[in-house]
Structures are given as C-alpha cells and as structure tokens.
C-alpha positions as CSV (number, residue, x, y, z in Angstrom):
1,X,-6.3,2.8,19.5
2,X,-2.9,3.8,21.0
3,X,0.5,2.9,19.3
4,X,1.4,-0.5,19.7
5,X,4.5,-1.9,21.1
6,X,4.7,-5.7,21.0
7,X,7.4,-7.8,22.7
8,X,7.8,-9.8,19.5
9,X,6.5,-10.0,16.0
10,X,5.5,-13.6,14.4
11,X,4.5,-14.1,10.9
12,X,1.7,-16.9,10.3
13,X,0.2,-18.6,7.2
14,X,-3.6,-19.1,7.6
15,X,-3.7,-22.8,6.6
16,X,-1.9,-24.4,3.6
17,X,-2.4,-22.2,0.5
18,X,-4.3,-19.9,2.5
19,X,-7.4,-22.2,2.9
20,X,-8.4,-20.6,6.1
21,X,-7.8,-17.0,5.4
22,X,-11.5,-16.1,4.9
23,X,-12.6,-17.8,8.0
24,X,-9.9,-16.5,10.0
25,X,-10.1,-12.7,8.9
26,X,-14.1,-12.7,9.0
27,X,-14.2,-14.6,12.6
28,X,-11.2,-12.7,14.0
29,X,-9.2,-15.7,15.0
30,X,-6.0,-17.6,14.4
31,X,-6.3,-21.3,13.5
32,X,-3.5,-23.4,13.5
33,X,-3.1,-27.2,13.1
34,X,-1.9,-30.0,15.5
35,X,-0.6,-32.2,12.7
36,X,-3.3,-34.7,13.0
37,X,-6.2,-36.0,10.7
38,X,-7.9,-37.8,13.9
39,X,-10.2,-35.9,16.4
40,X,-8.8,-38.2,19.2
41,X,-5.3,-37.5,18.5
42,X,-6.0,-33.6,18.3
43,X,-7.7,-33.9,21.5
44,X,-4.8,-35.8,23.2
45,X,-2.3,-33.2,21.9
46,X,-4.4,-30.1,23.1
47,X,-4.2,-31.7,26.6
48,X,-0.6,-31.7,26.3
49,X,-0.5,-28.2,25.4
50,X,-2.8,-27.4,28.4
51,X,-0.7,-28.9,30.9
52,X,2.6,-27.5,29.2
53,X,4.1,-31.2,28.4
54,X,5.9,-29.7,25.5
55,X,8.6,-32.7,25.1
56,X,5.5,-34.9,25.2
57,X,3.8,-33.3,22.3
58,X,7.0,-33.3,20.3
59,X,7.4,-36.9,21.1
60,X,4.0,-37.4,19.7
61,X,5.1,-35.9,16.3
62,X,7.8,-38.2,16.0
63,X,5.4,-41.3,16.9
64,X,3.2,-39.9,14.2
65,X,6.1,-40.3,11.8
66,X,7.8,-36.8,11.7
67,X,11.3,-36.3,11.6
68,X,12.8,-35.2,14.9
69,X,13.9,-31.7,13.7
70,X,10.4,-31.2,12.1
71,X,8.7,-32.3,15.4
72,X,10.9,-30.0,17.3
73,X,9.7,-27.1,15.2
74,X,6.2,-28.0,15.4
75,X,6.3,-28.2,19.2
76,X,7.9,-24.9,19.2
77,X,5.4,-23.1,16.7
78,X,2.4,-24.6,18.8
79,X,3.9,-23.4,22.1
80,X,4.5,-19.9,21.1
81,X,1.0,-19.6,19.8
82,X,-0.6,-21.3,23.0
83,X,1.4,-19.3,25.5
84,X,1.3,-15.9,24.0
85,X,0.0,-13.4,26.7
86,X,-1.2,-11.0,23.9
87,X,2.1,-9.1,23.6
88,X,3.1,-10.7,20.4
89,X,2.1,-9.1,17.1
90,X,0.9,-11.7,14.7
91,X,0.8,-10.7,10.9
92,X,-0.3,-12.5,7.8
93,X,-0.9,-11.8,4.0
94,X,-4.2,-12.1,2.2
95,X,-5.7,-10.5,-0.8
96,X,-2.7,-8.3,-1.5
97,X,-2.7,-6.8,2.0
98,X,-0.8,-7.1,5.3
99,X,-3.3,-7.9,8.2
100,X,-2.1,-7.8,11.9
101,X,-3.8,-8.6,15.4
102,X,-2.9,-9.2,19.0
103,X,-4.3,-12.1,20.7
104,X,-7.0,-12.1,23.4
105,X,-6.1,-13.5,27.0
106,X,-8.4,-16.2,26.2
107,X,-6.9,-19.7,26.1
108,X,-6.7,-21.7,22.7
109,X,-9.8,-24.1,22.2
110,X,-10.4,-27.0,19.9
111,X,-11.7,-26.0,16.5
112,X,-14.9,-27.8,15.5
113,X,-13.1,-29.9,13.1
114,X,-11.2,-31.4,16.3
115,X,-7.7,-31.3,14.9
116,X,-6.7,-27.7,14.7
117,X,-7.0,-25.1,17.6
118,X,-8.0,-21.4,17.4
119,X,-7.4,-18.2,19.5
120,X,-9.2,-14.9,19.0
121,X,-7.7,-11.7,17.8
122,X,-8.5,-8.6,20.0
123,X,-10.7,-6.5,18.0
124,X,-10.3,-8.8,14.9
125,X,-7.8,-8.7,12.2
126,X,-6.7,-5.1,10.8
127,X,-5.7,-4.3,7.3
128,X,-5.1,-0.8,7.7
129,X,-2.6,1.1,9.9
130,X,-3.7,3.1,13.0
131,X,-4.5,6.3,10.8
132,X,-6.7,4.1,8.6
133,X,-4.4,3.6,5.7
134,X,-4.6,0.3,3.9
135,X,-1.4,-1.8,4.4
136,X,-1.2,-2.9,0.7
137,X,1.6,-5.3,0.1
138,X,2.7,-3.4,-3.0
139,X,3.7,-0.4,-0.8
140,X,5.5,-2.5,1.7
141,X,9.3,-3.3,1.8
142,X,10.4,-6.5,0.1
143,X,12.1,-7.4,3.4
144,X,8.6,-8.0,4.8
145,X,6.7,-8.9,2.1
146,X,9.1,-11.9,1.1
147,X,7.6,-13.5,4.4
148,X,4.5,-14.4,2.1
149,X,6.8,-17.2,0.4
150,X,7.6,-18.8,4.0
151,X,6.5,-22.6,3.3
152,X,6.0,-23.6,7.1
153,X,3.3,-22.4,9.4
154,X,4.9,-19.4,11.5
155,X,8.1,-17.8,12.1
156,X,9.7,-15.0,14.1
157,X,10.0,-11.8,12.0
158,X,13.8,-10.4,12.0
159,X,14.5,-7.5,14.3
160,X,14.6,-5.1,11.2
161,X,11.4,-6.1,9.7
162,X,9.9,-6.5,12.9
163,X,10.6,-2.5,13.7
164,X,9.6,-1.7,10.1
165,X,6.2,-3.2,10.5
166,X,5.4,-1.9,13.8
167,X,6.1,1.4,12.7
168,X,4.2,1.1,9.6
169,X,1.3,-0.3,11.8
170,X,1.3,2.7,14.1
171,X,1.4,5.3,11.0
172,X,5.1,6.2,11.5
173,X,7.5,6.6,8.7
174,X,11.2,5.4,8.9
175,X,13.4,8.2,9.6
176,X,15.1,8.1,6.2
177,X,11.6,8.3,4.8
178,X,10.7,11.2,6.6
179,X,14.0,12.8,5.3
180,X,13.5,12.0,1.7
181,X,9.8,13.4,1.9
182,X,11.0,16.7,3.6
183,X,13.6,16.9,0.7
184,X,11.0,16.2,-2.0
185,X,8.8,19.0,-0.6
186,X,11.4,21.4,-0.5
187,X,12.4,20.4,-4.1
188,X,9.1,20.5,-5.5
189,X,8.7,24.2,-3.9
190,X,11.8,25.2,-5.8
191,X,10.4,23.6,-8.9
192,X,7.1,25.7,-8.8
193,X,9.3,29.0,-8.3
194,X,11.5,27.8,-11.5
195,X,8.2,27.1,-13.5
196,X,6.7,30.7,-12.6
197,X,9.9,31.9,-14.4
198,X,9.5,30.1,-17.8
199,X,8.4,31.8,-20.9
200,X,5.0,30.7,-22.2
201,X,6.3,28.6,-25.0
202,X,8.8,26.9,-22.5
203,X,6.0,26.1,-20.0
204,X,3.8,24.6,-22.7
205,X,6.9,22.4,-23.6
206,X,7.3,21.4,-20.1
207,X,3.7,20.4,-19.9
208,X,4.0,18.6,-23.1
209,X,7.1,16.6,-21.9
210,X,5.0,15.7,-18.7
211,X,2.0,14.3,-20.5
212,X,4.5,12.4,-23.1
213,X,6.0,10.7,-20.3
214,X,2.7,9.2,-19.0
215,X,1.6,7.9,-22.3
216,X,-0.1,10.5,-23.8
217,X,0.9,11.4,-27.5
218,X,0.7,14.9,-29.0
219,X,-0.9,14.9,-32.0
220,X,-1.3,18.6,-32.7
221,X,-1.4,22.1,-31.8
222,X,-5.0,23.7,-31.4
223,X,-4.4,27.4,-30.3
224,X,-1.4,28.6,-32.6
225,X,1.4,31.1,-31.6
226,X,0.0,32.8,-28.6
227,X,0.5,33.1,-25.0
228,X,-2.3,30.6,-24.3
229,X,-1.7,27.6,-26.2
230,X,-3.9,24.1,-26.6
231,X,-2.4,20.9,-27.1
232,X,-4.1,18.1,-28.7
233,X,-3.3,14.6,-27.2
234,X,-4.1,11.0,-27.9
235,X,-4.0,8.0,-25.5
236,X,-3.4,4.8,-27.5
237,X,-4.2,2.7,-24.8
238,X,-7.8,3.9,-24.5
239,X,-8.4,5.7,-27.6
240,X,-9.1,8.8,-25.7
241,X,-8.7,12.3,-27.4
242,X,-8.0,15.3,-25.1
243,X,-6.9,18.9,-25.2
244,X,-4.7,20.7,-22.9
245,X,-5.0,24.2,-22.0
246,X,-1.7,25.8,-20.8
247,X,-1.9,28.9,-18.9
248,X,0.6,31.0,-17.0
249,X,-1.8,33.2,-15.1
250,X,-5.6,32.1,-14.8
251,X,-8.8,33.2,-13.2
252,X,-12.2,31.5,-12.6
253,X,-13.7,33.1,-15.6
254,X,-11.0,32.0,-17.9
255,X,-11.4,28.5,-16.6
256,X,-15.0,28.6,-17.4
257,X,-14.2,30.1,-20.9
258,X,-12.2,26.8,-21.6
259,X,-15.1,24.5,-20.1
260,X,-17.4,26.2,-22.7
261,X,-15.0,25.4,-25.5
262,X,-14.8,21.6,-24.3
263,X,-18.6,21.5,-24.7
264,X,-18.3,22.9,-27.9
265,X,-15.8,20.1,-28.9
266,X,-17.5,17.4,-27.2
267,X,-17.5,15.3,-30.4
268,X,-13.7,15.7,-30.9
269,X,-12.5,15.6,-27.2
270,X,-13.6,13.3,-24.2
271,X,-11.8,15.4,-21.7
272,X,-9.7,18.7,-21.0
273,X,-6.7,19.1,-18.9
274,X,-6.4,22.8,-17.8
275,X,-2.6,23.5,-16.5
276,X,-1.5,26.6,-14.9
277,X,1.2,28.0,-12.6
278,X,0.1,31.2,-11.3
279,X,-3.3,32.4,-10.2
280,X,-6.3,30.8,-9.0
281,X,-9.1,28.8,-11.2
282,X,-11.7,28.7,-8.5
283,X,-13.6,25.9,-7.5
284,X,-14.3,23.2,-10.2
285,X,-16.9,20.3,-10.4
286,X,-16.8,18.7,-13.8
287,X,-16.2,15.3,-14.6
288,X,-14.6,15.7,-17.9
289,X,-12.1,18.4,-16.6
290,X,-8.8,18.0,-14.6
291,X,-7.1,21.2,-13.3
292,X,-3.4,20.8,-12.5
293,X,-2.1,23.5,-10.5
294,X,1.4,24.3,-9.5
295,X,2.2,22.2,-6.9
296,X,0.7,19.1,-8.4
297,X,2.6,20.0,-11.8
298,X,5.8,20.0,-9.9
299,X,5.4,16.6,-8.5
300,X,4.7,15.2,-11.9
301,X,7.7,17.0,-13.3
302,X,9.6,15.0,-10.5
303,X,7.9,11.9,-11.2
304,X,8.7,12.2,-15.0
305,X,12.4,12.8,-14.4
306,X,12.4,16.5,-15.6
307,X,13.8,18.5,-12.8
308,X,17.3,18.6,-14.8
309,X,15.7,19.9,-17.8
310,X,13.6,22.4,-15.7
311,X,17.0,23.6,-13.7
312,X,18.7,23.9,-17.1
313,X,16.0,25.9,-18.7
314,X,16.5,28.7,-16.0
315,X,20.2,28.4,-15.4
C-alpha cells in the first residue's frame, strides 16, 4: 500500500464505552448513531441525510429534546461521516492499539437495528503501520492518545497530532526522532570502543552495574580473581538464580565450554548470561543461555544511565 495522504483526520468512538468495537473491527465498518431508539425516526433521519437536508436533520434533534448546540454538533458529525468521499483518515482506539482506515465510496446504509448507520472501511481496519509494526498506544504520543478520553462520538484531530499520526501510519519517524536515533547510534558506537579499552575488572563491574539496574542482585563471585570472571545473580521477582560469564575476548569454543558448565550446575542456576565485548562466539541455539555482545551491551549501558560512568573510567 502506498503512503496515505488524507485531506483530514477524524477520531471516532465506536459506540458508547466501545460497545461496537468488536463488530466494527471484525466487519470493517464504522457504525454511528442517529440519536434515536425508534426505527421509524431512524429511517426519517437517514432520508434527510441522503437528500442533504442537514438543517432539517438538526431540527429533528431539537424536536427530540436535544439542546440546540448539541443538535448542531450531532448534525455536523453525521454530515462529515455521511459526505466523506474516502479522503478522510478515521482513527479509533481499541484493545491498547490505534486502528485506522479510509472509507469506501459506497454510501451509508442503515444498520439492521434501524437506528444507526454504517459505512465500510477500505480493506478493513488496520492496527499496524504500513511496515506491519503494531500501533500500540503505549508507544504513541500523548497528544494523540488523549483522544481516547473524548466524551462525544467524533472530532477533528488537530493539525500537529494529525501530521504525527499520518507519519506513524506511513512508517515514518518525526525529524526530531530521526535525529535522536542517529545520535543514539553514534553514542552506542563510541560506548563499544570505550568498553573495549576497559580492564577486565572494570568491564566486570560495568556488567554488574547493568544487571543491578534491571533488578538482578549480585550474591557472589564464582570465578575468583582472574581475567575471566563469573558473577552469581538472583532475581527476587521470579526467584531465579543465574550466573554471568564476562569475557573480554571470546570464541565459539569458549562459549561451548561455559554452556557445559551451566549444564553441570543445572541444579543451582536456571540460566546463564554470556557477555563479551570482542571476538565472535558463533551461532547459539540454547533456551537457557543469553549471549550479550558489544552492541547490545552498549544499548543496555545507555538505558541504565551508565554512560557517564564509562566515560569517566576512560577519561
């Protein structure tokens, strides 16, 4: 699918408290109400929409007991939905994701309940960007996700949030994010070079600090004072015990040697971490062994806030 370039972006709530979410997402439709519980009235209002008699539609809401301002908003929301020629991007939130779609050219039709109308979404609702990445709410800007708290049925999305969501759907990052990612990659590359200049004891300490910031507790040193050092760890949340093999240089043969040690200690440790900054440990396929190389370790150092510590060690 080519990048989308909608003329407008609108948020819509799929029923009060999301009661139509499942139906709409599964059937690839948008369903919206005509503010009526009577099929006869619903049919009359649909006829007004079909003939473009929007002021009469508004007046029907007023006659039904709605405040004139609310009636005006209802009529406008329905008109925007009814008249959309497929160039408006519609978004909604459900099950922790953003879903989006463009409407087909087919006109609105009455739902089987007789009081709501539906339109079909081109190729159905999508919960991923154009690269196939899930659009999880937790990873979206708060300026956008705050729409989930909107109390009415639908609304226009502001210019900044609209630009943001279109870029996210197209799989494009904001310029400032691209700059931050480039700077992060450059910093991690520098951290790798700094790590490779550490003495074995300092490298072990760095690894120890990385694990301690993620919840693991160091309970002992297995290997003793040597260039290759084991660290014994305990994770209180899961009661797991593990040991970390810290290597400056490594080879596939060395990794296999320490995997054998893990098997010998199976009654004591549930897993092993093998951490190195130089060399090549080869290919690994072992569900109880996690290999952490220099690039991944650099990202962990950055996330743990240990960049300053590492720079100071090599200053």
